[in-house]
N, C-alpha and C positions, 0 to 999 in steps of 0.2 A: 148470682153474677152481677157485678155493678153495671150501671148504665154506661154505654159507650159515649165518650166525649168527642165531639167533632174535631177533626184535624189532629188527633192524637192516636198513638198506637200503644198497646200494652206490651211491655217488654220486661225481661228479668235480667238483672245485672248482679254481678258479684262485686262486692266492695269491701275494702279494708274496714275492720270493725271500728278502729279509732277514728277513721275518716267519717264513717257513718254517724258515730256518736257526736262528733263535732258538728257535722252538717245538721243533725237533728237539733242541737242546741242553737245553732244559727237560725234555723227555720223557726224555732219558738220565738227567738228574739225579733225576727222579721215578720212575725204573724203569718207565717206560711206553714203548710204541712210539709213533711219531709220530702215527699215525692215532688212537690212543686219547687222546693229548694234545690233538689238535685237537677231538675229540669232547667232551672235558672242558671245554675253553675255550668251545665253542659252548653247552654246557649251562649254564655259569656266566653267559654272556651272556643266554640265554633267562630264567634265573632272575632276573637283575637287571632285565630288561625287565618281566617279570611283576610284580615287586615294585613297580615304579614305575607301571605301567599297568594292572595287574590280570591275572588268569589268562586265558590264551588257550585257548578251547575248541576241541576237535578233533572233527570229525564222523567217524563210523564209516567212511565211504567215502573219506576223504582219505588 
């Protein structure tokens, strides 16, 4: 089992195969691994959502 990375959770997602392959290519170009690239894209999506809809509050026990 890989070592736990602080402030990260392990999760499993299902993703369209073409989107995954394109993301993998982008990750290679950006010198990231595929998981880091997916995390980066999710972060950008959350930031865009919050910009349009306001900050999402997170409760301590979530």
